[in-house]
Each structure stands twice: as structure tokens, then as C-alpha cells.
C-alpha positions as CSV (number, residue, x, y, z in Angstrom):
1,X,3.2,-3.0,-36.7
2,X,0.7,-4.0,-34.0
3,X,1.1,-2.8,-30.5
4,X,2.8,-5.6,-28.5
5,X,0.5,-5.0,-25.5
6,X,-2.6,-5.6,-27.6
7,X,-1.6,-8.6,-29.6
8,X,-3.8,-11.7,-29.6
9,X,-2.0,-14.7,-28.0
10,X,-4.6,-17.1,-29.3
11,X,-6.3,-19.6,-27.0
12,X,-4.8,-19.4,-23.6
13,X,-3.2,-16.0,-22.8
14,X,0.3,-16.9,-21.6
15,X,1.1,-13.4,-20.5
16,X,-2.0,-13.2,-18.3
17,X,-1.4,-16.7,-17.0
18,X,2.2,-15.8,-15.9
19,X,1.0,-12.5,-14.3
20,X,-1.7,-14.4,-12.3
21,X,0.7,-17.2,-11.2
22,X,3.4,-14.7,-10.2
23,X,0.8,-12.6,-8.2
24,X,-0.7,-15.7,-6.5
25,X,2.8,-17.0,-5.5
26,X,3.7,-13.6,-4.2
27,X,0.5,-13.4,-2.1
28,X,1.0,-16.9,-0.7
29,X,4.6,-16.1,0.3
30,X,3.8,-12.9,2.1
31,X,0.5,-13.8,3.6
32,X,-0.6,-16.1,6.4
33,X,-3.1,-17.9,4.2
34,X,-4.4,-20.1,7.1
35,X,-5.3,-16.9,9.0
36,X,-7.0,-15.5,5.9
37,X,-9.0,-18.7,5.5
38,X,-10.1,-18.6,9.2
39,X,-11.2,-14.9,8.7
40,X,-13.2,-15.9,5.7
41,X,-14.8,-18.8,7.6
42,X,-15.8,-16.4,10.4
43,X,-17.2,-14.0,7.9
44,X,-19.3,-16.7,6.2
45,X,-20.6,-17.9,9.6
46,X,-21.5,-14.3,10.6
47,X,-23.4,-13.7,7.4
48,X,-24.6,-17.3,6.7
49,X,-28.1,-16.4,5.4
50,X,-26.7,-13.9,3.0
51,X,-24.1,-16.3,1.6
52,X,-26.7,-19.1,1.3
53,X,-29.0,-16.7,-0.6
54,X,-26.2,-15.8,-3.0
55,X,-25.4,-19.5,-3.6
56,X,-29.1,-20.2,-4.3
57,X,-29.2,-17.3,-6.7
58,X,-26.0,-18.5,-8.5
59,X,-27.3,-22.0,-8.7
60,X,-30.6,-20.8,-10.2
61,X,-28.7,-19.7,-13.3
62,X,-27.0,-23.1,-13.6
63,X,-27.9,-25.9,-16.0
64,X,-27.4,-28.2,-13.0
65,X,-24.8,-30.8,-12.1
66,X,-23.6,-32.8,-15.0
67,X,-23.0,-36.5,-14.4
68,X,-19.5,-36.4,-15.9
69,X,-18.6,-33.5,-13.6
70,X,-19.5,-35.5,-10.5
71,X,-17.9,-38.8,-11.6
72,X,-14.8,-37.3,-13.1
73,X,-15.2,-39.3,-16.3
74,X,-13.8,-36.4,-18.4
75,X,-10.5,-36.3,-16.5
76,X,-9.2,-39.4,-18.1
77,X,-9.6,-38.3,-21.7
78,X,-6.6,-38.9,-23.9
């Protein structure tokens, strides 16, 4: 019999999804998220050149913007 902790749940791991949602909800309930956002904004402003360089580096690995991503055409698929 396979170990229940290592079983494949197929596409979309429901156990991991539940753990993530529970942890995110817990964090949002016990944390002043507006204050955390303000701290992050100050950190970004303080280190703007470093953040900009990191963004450029990340974008250099991208295939670029896809038209459907920008227009949202794919959101209305049935």
C-alpha cells in the first residue's frame, strides 16, 4: 500500500491548495496587511535600482507579452 503522504493527487494538488489557502487566510487575519504593504513599498523605494535590475533580469528570460494576455481574450473561453 502506498504511503498516503506521497500519493499523486493528479493535476491540481488539493492538499497543497488547502494548506496554502488556510495559511494565507490565517496570515491575513493575524497581520495588518496594509502595514506590511506600506513596509514593502518603502523597501522598494529605498532599493529602487536593485529592484529595477531584478525586474529587467527576469524580463530578459521572458518570451515577451502575449497579445491574449494583455487583452484578456483567453478569460472568456468556454
